[in-house]
N, C-alpha and C positions, 0 to 999 in steps of 0.2 A: 554769210553774208556781205556782201560789200559794202561799200560807204551808202548812208544813207542819211538822208535829209528826213530830220522828224517835225511834223506841224502835230502841235498837243492844243487842243480846244478844240470848240466849236465854231461855226462861220456866226458871224454877228447876224443877227437878225436885219429887215428893213430899220432903216431910222427909225426912232423914236420906236419901235416894237417892244423896246426891253427883251426881245427875245436872241439868245446866243450869247457869246461873248467874245472877245478878240482873239484870234488866234497866236499862241506863244509858239516860237520859231526856235526849236533847240539847232545850235550848229549843228553841223555833219559829224556823225559817232561813226567812229571804226570799229570793226569786230574787237582789233585789241581793246577798244575804251569799253565797250559792253563787259567783255570779259574783266577788266580793271575795275569797273563795278561790281561788277556778278561775286569777284574774289571777297570785296569791303564788305558784301552782304554776309557771305560764306564764313569767311575768316573771321570775324569780330572785329568789331572797331575798335580802333585806340579811345573813340570817343563816339559817345551815342550821340553824338551831332553828326559828325561825319559819317553815321551807319545811317541815320534818318535822311541826310541831304543825297547819299547815294541810292539809298531806296525809292525817295521822291524820281532821282533821273533814269533809272532803271526801269521804273514804271513810265515816263514818259517817253523812254526811249518803243514802249511797245505801243504807243500812239493812244495810251490812255489820256480821257481829258481832264484838263486840271481839276474843273469841278470832282471827278471819282478819284481822281490821286487826293484831294484834300479830303474828302471820305473815306479811303484807308487807312491814311495816314493819322487821321485825325488833328490838322492843322488845317486854318484855313486856306481858302485858294489864293491868296495874297502873296504869301509864304511859299507857296507853289510857284508862282510867277517869280518871284525873287530868286528864290533858289536855283531856277530853268536861266534866267537873265543872268547871274552871277557866273554860271559856270559858262554861259557864251562869251561872257567878258575873260573871264581868268581859267576858264578849263580846269583841271583837278584840285590846285591849289584851293579852291573856293570850297571844298568840301572840309578845310581845316577850319574848326574854330577861329574866329578873329585874336581869340585870347591866346592863342596856341603860340609859345615861343620853341624856335625851332632848336636855340641853343643849352634849353633846358634840355635837365637831366632827369 
């Protein structure tokens, strides 16, 4: 699979209809990035937070909607959206918990 732009979510319904939700776009994800996410899932996490975030992104790469990912993972759809947005901004650095000190042994 070549570089892919992922769109997650359902198209918004007509104004005022309450249908659908705004799509959340995941930045271009390469095959290498996809393999990296899978390695985190299959290799066991350094942190459960890292594993959960990788799981959310792996599902988003498969074009699963935000609502469906939230149901599968057991989190709020806003949390799914936040993980995707943080990954768009920070890349793989966003998978690590904020309290992780890379210098700590």
